[in-house]
C-alpha positions as CSV (number, residue, x, y, z in Angstrom):
1,M,-19.4,-13.4,9.5
2,T,-17.0,-11.7,11.9
3,R,-16.6,-7.9,12.1
4,H,-13.0,-8.3,10.9
5,I,-14.0,-10.0,7.7
6,Q,-16.8,-7.5,7.1
7,N,-14.3,-4.6,7.5
8,R,-11.9,-6.3,5.1
9,I,-14.6,-6.8,2.5
10,K,-15.6,-3.1,2.8
11,M,-12.0,-2.1,2.3
12,R,-11.7,-4.4,-0.8
13,E,-14.8,-2.9,-2.3
14,K,-13.7,0.7,-1.5
15,Q,-10.3,0.1,-3.2
16,G,-11.8,-1.8,-6.1
17,G,-9.6,-4.9,-5.3
18,C,-6.5,-2.9,-6.2
19,C,-3.4,-2.1,-4.2
20,C,-3.5,1.3,-2.4
21,Y,0.1,2.1,-3.6
22,C,0.5,0.7,-7.2
23,L,-3.2,0.4,-8.1
24,Q,-2.7,-3.1,-9.5
25,P,-5.3,-5.8,-9.0
26,M,-4.7,-8.1,-6.1
27,V,-5.6,-11.7,-5.5
28,L,-6.7,-13.4,-2.3
29,S,-4.3,-16.1,-1.2
30,D,-4.7,-18.8,1.5
31,R,-1.0,-19.8,1.1
32,P,1.5,-19.1,4.0
33,P,3.0,-15.6,3.7
34,W,6.3,-16.9,2.4
35,K,4.5,-18.7,-0.5
36,Q,2.1,-15.9,-1.5
37,P,2.5,-14.4,-5.0
38,P,3.6,-10.7,-5.2
39,N,0.1,-9.6,-6.0
40,A,-1.5,-11.2,-2.9
41,E,-3.7,-9.0,-0.8
42,T,-2.2,-7.9,2.5
43,L,-3.2,-5.5,5.3
44,E,-1.0,-2.5,5.4
45,H,-0.6,0.1,8.2
46,L,-0.2,3.5,6.5
47,R,1.5,4.9,9.6
48,R,3.7,2.0,10.6
49,R,3.2,0.5,14.0
50,A,6.9,1.0,14.6
51,D,6.2,4.8,14.3
52,G,3.2,4.7,16.6
53,G,0.5,3.7,14.1
54,R,-2.6,2.0,15.5
55,N,-4.8,-0.8,14.2
56,N,-7.8,1.6,13.6
57,R,-9.7,1.6,10.4
58,D,-8.3,4.9,9.2
59,N,-4.7,3.6,9.4
60,I,-5.2,0.3,7.5
61,A,-5.5,-0.2,3.8
62,L,-5.0,-3.2,1.5
63,A,-1.7,-3.4,-0.4
64,C,-0.2,-6.1,-2.6
65,K,2.5,-8.2,-0.9
66,R,5.2,-6.6,-3.1
67,C,4.4,-3.0,-2.1
68,N,3.9,-4.0,1.5
69,E,7.3,-5.6,1.7
70,E,9.1,-3.0,-0.5
71,R,7.9,0.1,1.4
72,G,10.0,-0.5,4.4
73,A,10.3,2.6,6.6
74,M,9.4,5.1,3.8
75,D,6.4,7.4,4.4
76,W,3.2,5.9,2.8
77,L,2.6,9.0,0.7
78,L,6.1,9.3,-0.6
79,Y,6.1,5.6,-1.4
80,T,2.8,6.0,-3.2
81,T,4.2,8.7,-5.5
82,Y,7.3,6.5,-6.1
83,R,5.2,3.4,-7.0
84,R,2.9,5.3,-9.3
85,G,5.8,7.0,-11.2
86,E,4.9,10.4,-9.9
87,L,8.1,11.0,-7.8
88,W,10.0,12.9,-10.5
89,E,7.0,15.1,-11.2
90,L,7.0,16.0,-7.5
91,I,10.7,16.7,-7.4
92,E,10.5,18.8,-10.6
93,A,7.7,20.8,-9.1
94,A,9.7,21.5,-6.0
95,V,13.0,22.1,-7.8
96,P,12.4,23.1,-11.5
97,S,16.1,22.9,-12.4
98,A,16.5,19.3,-11.0
99,P,18.0,17.0,-13.7
100,R,15.7,14.2,-14.7
101,R,17.1,10.7,-15.1
């Protein structure tokens, strides 16, 4: 077994098979990327490579395809709060008079 596969198995065990953003269970898929289901397991760079992120272990997590594609240029921590439904709590804590939608 290659080191890459061993590292991925360790990540999967550490995350309990769930997406690092939405915490939903993921599935392994051997389909081409354009045919994978939304809950397919993908590698995600927490600090995007476009922003100088590297391929080191501390910068990579497992995310479902939906979250990986939907995040775009948003910071990983802000996106996490959004996906888990905590964004309004964060805004209300910062600005107590902010109207909730």
